[in-house]
C-alpha positions as CSV (number, residue, x, y, z in Angstrom):
1,M,14.1,-2.8,24.2
2,I,17.3,-4.8,24.3
3,K,17.8,-4.2,20.6
4,Y,17.7,-0.5,21.1
5,I,19.8,-0.6,24.1
6,I,22.6,-2.5,22.1
7,K,22.0,0.1,19.3
8,L,22.6,2.9,21.7
9,L,25.9,1.5,22.8
10,R,27.1,1.7,19.1
11,P,29.1,-1.5,19.1
12,N,30.1,-0.8,15.4
13,Q,32.1,2.1,16.6
14,W,34.2,-0.2,18.9
15,I,36.4,-0.9,15.9
16,K,38.2,2.3,16.7
17,N,39.4,0.7,19.9
18,L,41.5,-1.7,17.8
19,F,44.2,1.1,17.9
20,I,44.9,-0.2,21.3
21,F,46.6,-3.3,19.9
22,G,49.1,-1.2,17.9
23,P,51.8,-1.2,20.6
24,I,51.6,-5.0,21.3
25,I,51.9,-5.7,17.7
26,F,54.9,-3.5,17.0
27,S,56.7,-4.3,20.3
28,N,56.5,-8.0,19.3
29,K,54.7,-9.1,22.4
30,F,51.5,-10.3,20.7
31,L,52.0,-14.0,21.6
32,N,52.7,-13.2,25.3
33,I,49.5,-14.4,26.9
34,D,49.5,-12.2,30.0
35,I,50.2,-9.1,28.0
36,L,47.6,-10.0,25.4
37,K,45.1,-10.5,28.3
38,N,45.9,-6.9,29.6
39,N,45.3,-5.5,26.1
40,I,42.0,-7.3,25.7
41,L,40.9,-5.9,29.0
42,T,41.9,-2.5,28.1
43,F,40.1,-2.8,24.9
44,V,36.9,-3.9,26.8
45,A,37.4,-0.9,29.2
46,F,37.7,1.4,26.3
47,C,34.6,0.0,24.6
48,F,32.5,0.6,27.6
49,I,33.9,4.2,28.1
50,S,33.4,5.1,24.5
51,S,29.8,3.7,24.6
52,T,29.3,6.1,27.8
53,V,30.7,8.9,25.7
54,Y,28.3,8.1,22.8
55,I,25.4,8.0,25.2
56,M,26.3,11.4,26.7
57,N,26.7,12.8,23.2
58,D,23.2,11.5,22.1
59,I,21.6,13.0,25.2
60,V,23.4,16.4,24.6
61,D,22.5,16.4,21.0
62,V,19.0,14.9,21.2
63,E,17.1,18.0,19.8
64,N,19.6,18.4,16.8
65,D,19.6,14.5,16.1
66,R,15.8,14.7,15.7
67,K,16.2,17.0,12.8
68,H,18.9,15.0,11.2
69,P,17.9,12.6,8.3
70,N,20.0,9.7,9.8
71,K,20.6,10.5,13.3
72,C,16.9,10.9,13.9
73,K,16.8,7.0,14.0
74,R,19.1,6.8,17.0
75,P,17.4,5.3,20.1
76,I,17.3,8.4,22.3
77,A,16.3,10.8,19.3
78,S,13.6,8.3,18.2
79,G,12.2,7.9,21.7
80,K,12.9,4.1,21.8
81,V,15.2,4.7,24.9
82,S,14.2,7.3,27.4
83,I,16.8,9.7,28.7
84,P,16.7,8.5,32.4
85,V,17.3,4.9,31.1
86,A,20.1,6.1,28.9
87,I,21.8,7.9,31.9
88,L,21.6,4.8,34.1
89,I,23.2,2.6,31.3
90,G,25.9,5.2,30.7
91,I,26.7,5.3,34.5
92,I,26.9,1.5,34.8
93,L,29.2,1.4,31.7
94,C,31.4,4.1,33.0
95,V,31.9,2.6,36.5
96,T,32.6,-0.8,35.0
97,S,35.2,0.6,32.6
98,L,36.9,2.5,35.4
99,A,36.9,-0.6,37.5
100,I,38.4,-2.7,34.8
101,A,41.1,-0.1,34.3
102,F,41.8,0.2,38.0
103,S,42.3,-3.5,38.2
104,L,44.9,-3.3,35.4
105,K,47.3,-0.3,36.0
106,F,47.0,3.3,37.3
107,S,48.2,4.6,34.1
108,I,45.5,3.0,32.1
109,L,42.9,4.4,34.6
110,F,44.5,7.8,34.1
111,I,44.3,7.7,30.3
112,I,40.7,6.5,30.4
113,I,39.8,9.4,32.7
114,V,41.6,11.8,30.5
115,Y,39.9,10.4,27.4
116,L,36.5,10.9,29.2
117,I,37.3,14.4,30.1
118,N,38.4,15.3,26.5
119,N,35.1,13.9,25.3
120,I,33.0,15.8,27.8
121,F,34.7,19.0,26.6
122,Y,34.1,17.9,23.0
123,S,30.4,17.3,23.5
124,F,29.6,20.5,25.3
125,K,31.9,22.9,23.5
126,I,34.8,21.7,21.2
127,K,32.6,20.1,18.6
128,N,31.4,23.6,17.6
129,L,35.0,24.9,17.1
130,V,36.5,24.6,13.6
131,I,39.7,22.4,13.3
132,I,40.0,22.0,17.1
133,D,37.1,19.6,16.9
134,V,39.0,17.2,14.6
135,F,42.2,17.5,16.7
136,S,40.1,16.6,19.7
137,I,38.9,13.4,17.9
138,A,42.6,12.7,17.0
139,L,43.5,13.0,20.6
140,G,41.1,10.1,21.4
141,F,42.8,7.8,19.1
142,I,46.3,8.7,20.6
143,F,44.9,8.1,24.1
144,R,43.9,4.6,22.8
145,V,47.5,4.0,21.5
146,L,48.9,5.1,24.8
147,A,46.5,2.9,26.7
148,G,47.7,0.0,24.6
149,S,51.4,0.9,25.3
150,F,50.7,1.0,29.1
151,A,48.9,-2.4,28.9
152,T,52.0,-3.8,26.9
153,G,54.5,-2.2,29.2
154,V,56.3,-0.3,26.4
155,L,56.6,3.2,25.4
156,A,54.7,4.3,22.4
157,S,57.2,5.1,19.7
158,D,57.3,8.5,18.0
159,W,56.5,6.7,14.7
160,I,53.2,5.2,15.9
161,I,52.1,8.4,17.5
162,L,52.7,10.3,14.3
163,C,51.0,7.8,12.1
164,T,48.0,7.7,14.5
165,L,47.7,11.4,14.6
166,F,47.7,11.9,10.8
167,L,45.5,8.9,10.1
168,S,42.9,10.1,12.6
169,L,43.0,13.7,11.2
170,F,42.5,12.1,7.6
171,L,39.5,10.2,9.1
172,G,38.1,13.2,11.0
173,F,38.4,15.7,8.2
174,G,37.0,13.2,5.8
175,K,34.0,12.7,8.1
176,R,33.4,16.6,8.3
177,R,33.7,16.6,4.4
178,N,31.0,14.0,4.1
179,E,28.7,15.8,6.5
180,V,29.1,19.2,4.7
181,I,28.1,17.5,1.4
182,F,25.3,15.4,2.8
183,L,23.6,18.1,4.9
184,G,24.1,20.9,2.3
185,E,22.5,24.1,3.3
186,N,21.1,22.6,6.5
187,A,24.6,21.7,7.8
188,S,24.8,24.5,10.3
189,T,21.4,23.6,11.9
190,H,22.9,20.2,12.8
191,R,26.4,21.5,14.0
192,K,27.4,25.2,14.1
193,N,30.9,24.8,12.8
194,L,29.9,22.9,9.7
195,S,29.0,26.1,7.9
196,K,32.5,27.3,8.5
197,Y,34.2,24.4,6.8
198,N,34.4,24.6,3.0
199,L,35.2,21.8,0.6
200,E,38.3,23.3,-0.8
201,F,39.9,23.6,2.7
202,L,38.7,20.1,3.7
203,D,40.0,18.6,0.4
204,K,43.5,20.1,1.0
205,V,43.8,19.0,4.6
206,I,42.5,15.5,3.8
207,N,45.2,15.2,1.1
208,I,47.9,16.6,3.5
209,S,46.9,14.2,6.3
210,L,46.7,11.1,3.9
211,T,50.2,12.0,2.4
212,C,51.8,12.4,6.0
213,T,50.2,9.1,7.1
214,I,51.8,7.3,4.2
215,V,55.1,9.1,4.3
216,F,55.6,8.5,8.1
217,Y,54.6,4.9,7.8
218,S,57.0,4.4,4.9
219,I,59.9,6.1,6.7
220,Y,59.2,3.9,9.6
221,C,59.4,0.8,7.4
222,I,62.8,2.0,6.1
223,L,64.5,3.6,9.1
224,G,62.3,2.8,12.1
225,T,62.8,-0.9,12.1
226,S,65.6,-3.2,11.3
227,I,63.2,-6.1,10.3
228,R,63.7,-7.3,6.7
229,F,60.6,-7.3,4.4
230,F,58.7,-5.0,6.6
231,I,58.5,-2.6,3.8
232,F,56.0,-4.9,2.2
233,T,53.4,-4.0,4.8
234,D,53.6,-0.4,3.5
235,I,52.0,-1.7,0.2
236,L,49.0,-2.8,2.3
237,V,48.8,0.6,4.2
238,I,49.1,2.6,0.9
239,W,46.4,0.3,-0.7
240,G,44.1,0.5,2.3
241,T,44.3,4.4,2.7
242,I,43.8,4.9,-1.0
243,R,40.8,2.6,-1.0
244,Y,39.3,4.4,1.9
245,Y,40.0,7.7,0.1
246,Y,38.1,6.4,-2.9
247,L,35.1,5.2,-0.7
248,M,35.1,8.5,1.1
249,Y,34.8,10.6,-2.1
250,S,32.3,8.0,-3.6
251,S,30.0,8.3,-0.6
252,S,26.9,10.5,-0.6
253,E,25.2,9.2,2.5
254,G,27.2,11.1,5.1
255,E,28.6,7.9,6.5
256,S,31.0,7.8,9.4
257,P,34.5,6.3,8.9
258,T,33.5,3.2,10.7
259,D,30.6,2.7,8.5
260,L,32.6,3.0,5.5
261,V,35.1,0.4,6.8
262,L,32.6,-2.1,8.0
263,K,30.7,-2.0,4.7
264,D,33.7,-2.6,2.5
265,K,35.0,-6.2,2.5
266,Q,38.2,-5.3,0.6
267,L,39.2,-2.8,3.4
268,I,38.4,-5.4,6.1
269,Y,40.6,-8.0,4.4
270,L,43.3,-5.5,3.9
271,I,43.4,-4.5,7.6
272,L,43.3,-8.2,8.7
273,I,46.1,-9.2,6.3
274,W,48.2,-6.2,7.4
275,G,47.8,-7.2,11.1
276,I,48.6,-10.8,10.4
277,F,51.6,-10.0,8.2
278,C,53.1,-7.5,10.8
279,I,52.8,-10.3,13.6
280,I,54.4,-12.9,11.3
281,L,57.3,-10.7,10.2
282,L,58.0,-9.6,13.8
283,N,57.9,-13.2,15.2
284,L,60.1,-14.5,12.4
285,N,62.7,-11.9,13.5
286,N,62.4,-13.3,17.0
287,Y,63.6,-16.6,15.9
288,N,66.4,-15.1,13.7
289,F,64.6,-16.4,10.6
290,Y,66.3,-13.9,8.4
291,Y,69.8,-14.7,9.3
């Protein structure tokens, strides 16, 4: 039973909450223990509230999931976890998340509540609307960045918001493309709006989103920061996004973005190296290493 409850929470999806740490990295406060603690607690709060959202979504979609070749294995759809038990777990996680956020800052609590409301609308209505569904997902990533900025005590820069927006659109439309290909003619029986997405359109918006992600990050490296050598982090970003692009177009299993990332060691190493490299460059700047 414990195994299926853990699976119900989808801990593999918690990787999305790493966006919370964006502001603390780029504000050069990663080595401040108190601020780092606030970010970690915010990360935990978002893990709990995102699991609440996944549980809610699994309950709402239970009948469609039972017809899906992959989603039928989920704990609720397969009957391993009953709906009443799932509801109880969801409530406990939600209350815990809100309590953690309340103990930190009202602004973080507010963001988590707005994130929850956005996902409630997504689960019951927005996920069936073309284009708006992916923008709703992108909003979730922006909320994570905003929560991280509040936990750090800095304003999220325009650059990080733009990069987050276009990266999340790239991931979201990429996921829709994989779903359309994987489900084929049965796509609309699992989600109404999938029949309204065509591959030509998806390929175009994926390419636009990827290009904008790389361009805005590159401009930030050149104009948005005065730190020398930061442009070299751009190499890792371009490498990583192109690697993901390759994996996405090579996949035929309808895998989610998190599954694609977690199954690829090269991508994991690139993300880790990028994060460490950013922290090192920012901290060297703190000690006037470049002068």
